[in-house]
N, C-alpha and C positions, 0 to 999 in steps of 0.2 A: 503494499500499498503505500500510497505518497506520504512524505514525511510531514510534519504538524506544520511547515512554513507554508508547503506547497498546497496544503488542504486548506491554510487560512486564506491564502491567493485566491484559490478557486471558489471558496465561501464569498469572497467578496466581489465575485464576477470578474475577476482579472485572470486572465490563462497565466500558466507558468512562463511562456515566452515573452508574453508583453510585460510580465514583471523584471524578467532580465532585460529588456530593452531598455524599460525606464530606470532599471539600476544603474546599467552602464552606458547611460544615454551618450556619454562624452566619446567613448571609444566607438559607437556605434555611429555616431554623427561623423567622427573622424573617418571612419570607411566607408560612408554612403554620401559624404560631401565634402571627399578629398580635394585639395586644390587643383589634383590632376582633373578631376571630376568637373569641378566649377571651370575650369579653364575649357572646357569641351563646351560646356553649356554657354559660356560667354564669347567664345570664336576666339579666344585668345591661345589656345593649345599650340604646342610646337608640335609641328606635324612629325618631326625626327624622334619625339617622345612617344606619339603615338604609334610611330614605326617599332619601337623597343616594347612596346606594349603588344604589339601583335606578333612579334618575334618571340616574345618570351611567354606567350599565351598559347603558340603552336608548340612549344616544349611542355608548358604544364599540361596541356590539355592530355597529353598521354598519362600522366600520373592519374588526374582526373577521372579519366574513362575507366581505369583500372578499380580506383576507389569507389565508383558507383556501381560497378560490377560485384565488388565486394559487398556494398550495402544489400544489394538484391541477394544474394547468399543468405548474409543474415536475417532479411526480411523472412526468406523461405524457411528458415529454420527456428526463428525465434517470435515473429510478430503473431499478434494475436487475430490479426483480420488479413484475409489474403488479398484484400482489395490494395494491401501496401505493394505488395508485388507487381501489381499492373502500373501501379503510378511510377514505380522506379524502372520497370521495364520499359516505359513509355520515354523516361529519361534517356535511357541507354539508346534505345533509337533515332532520338533527337540528334545525338551525339556524331552520328555518322554525317550528317548533313552540317555540323558544326565544323567538322575536319576539313570537309571539302569547302567550306566559306574562308576558313582560315588558309587553306592552300591558295584560294583565288588572292586572297589578299596580300597573301606571302608575296605571289608572282606579281601583283600590281606594284608591290614597296619593294622589288628587288630583293627580297630575302631568301637566301639557300638555305631549304631546309636542312641540308644535309652537315651543315656548319654552324649551327645554332649551339651556342655555349651557354648551359643555364646559369644565369647570376644566382648571385646569393641568395635574394629573395624567392626565386622560383627554386630553387633547390631546397632551401628550407621549408617551403611549402610543401613539396612534394615527400619530403621527409614526414612531415607530419601526417600526411595523407598515409602514407606506408603506415605508421603507427596506429591509423585507424582500422586498416586491415587485418590487424592480427586476429586468429581465430578467437582468442580469449577478449577482445574488444566487444562490448554489449551494443546489441543494435541499436538501442537507445541513443547511446552517445554517437554512433556514425551517423545514424539519418538526421540528429540533430545538427551535426556538421554540414550534411548536405543541403539541410535546409537554409543553413545561415550562409552559405557559399553563392546559393542561389538566390537568395533575398537580398544580399549586398548588390550583386550587379543587378538585380532589377530596380532598386531604389536607385541607384546611381543612375543608371541609363534611362529610367523614365523622366527622372528630374532633368535630363538633358533635352527630353522631348518636350516638356511643358511649355505652355504657352509664354510668348515673352523670351525664350531661350533664343540662342544666335549660334547653336552649334551649325559647324561648317556642312555644306552640301554634302562633300565627300565621307563625313563621318556619321551622316544620321542613319545611312543602312545599319551601322552597325549599333547604333543605339538602338533602334527600331528591332534588333533581333531580342535584346534582352529588356526592352522598355515597355514591350508591347502589352495589352491586357491579357493575352492568353498566357504568357509566360507569369505575368502576376499571378494568374488565376491557379497556374501549377504551383508557385511558391506558396499559396495559401493553403493548398492541398497538402503540401509536405510541414505547413506549420501546424495544421490540424492533427496530422499523423503525429508530430513531435508532442503536442500537447495532451493528446490521447495517451501516449506511451508515459508521459512524466507524471499522469494521474496516477498510474499503478505503481510507479517507479520508488524504491526503497530510498531512504535519504541518502546513502552512499552512492548509488546512481546517479540521482539527481546533482550531487555535487560535483561530480564526475563530468556529467552533461554541461554543467555550466562552465566548467574549466575548458571543456573544448569548444564551446562557443566564443569563448572570450580569445582562445589561439585563434580561431578562423578570422575573427576580426583583425587581430593583431597581423597575421599573415598578409591578409586584405589591405592595410595601411602599409605595407612595408612592400608589398607588391605594386601600388601605387606609387610609392616614395623612388622606386626604382625606376619605374616609366617615366615617371617626370624628370628625375634626375640624368637618367642616361645610363650607359654601360657603367657598370661597377667590377670589382674585383672580383674573380670567381673563385669558388672553392676547390 
C-alpha cells in the first residue's frame, strides 16, 4: 500500500506526480523552460547549438529505445493492468519513425552518424537509463522515468508552439513532433499509469521513484546545457 504521505496527497485530491512537480518546481522549470528552449521560442537560438542537440539525440536515441523496450518487459512481468503494455508498445512503435526523422535531420545538417562521439551529458544520461534496465529495478521506478522524459519534451516543445512564439520556421517541425496534442495525450496516459502504480507502492519504492524523477530532470538540464554550450570534453 502507499505510504502515509502518498495517501495524504491522494486524500487531498492531488496525485503523487502533481505533488512531486510542485515540490520540485524549481528543477522542473529548469528542465521545461531551459534557456535553450527559450531561445527556440523567441527565435534567438544558435542553429549550431540546435545541430549539437540533433547530433547527440541521434546517439541518445539508441539508449532510449533499449530503455523503453526494458520497460515493456517490466510491464509484462509486474504490471497490474495489461493495458500498460499496449501504451509502451505504442511508444516503441513510434521510435522507428523517430529514428528516420533524426536521420533526415542529420543529413540536412551534414552530420555523419558513424562519427558521432557522445558528450558527457549524453553518456551520463545513457548510463542512468542502463541502471533502470537492470532486472531488479522495479517497474514503477522505470515507468516514472519514462513519463518524466517524455513529459519534459512535450512541455518544452509545446511552449515553443504557443501563440506569441517566434520559433524559426526550420525548427517548427521538430517542435511539432513533441509539442503536439497527441503526444501530450500520450504523456498524460503515462502519468496516469505512474499515479496508479504509486497508489499501491510501498514507502521505499515511492522514495526510490522520486529519486529517479529528480535524476531525469537533472539529466534533461545537463542535456540542454550541452546543446546550448556546444561540444564538451568526452569521457
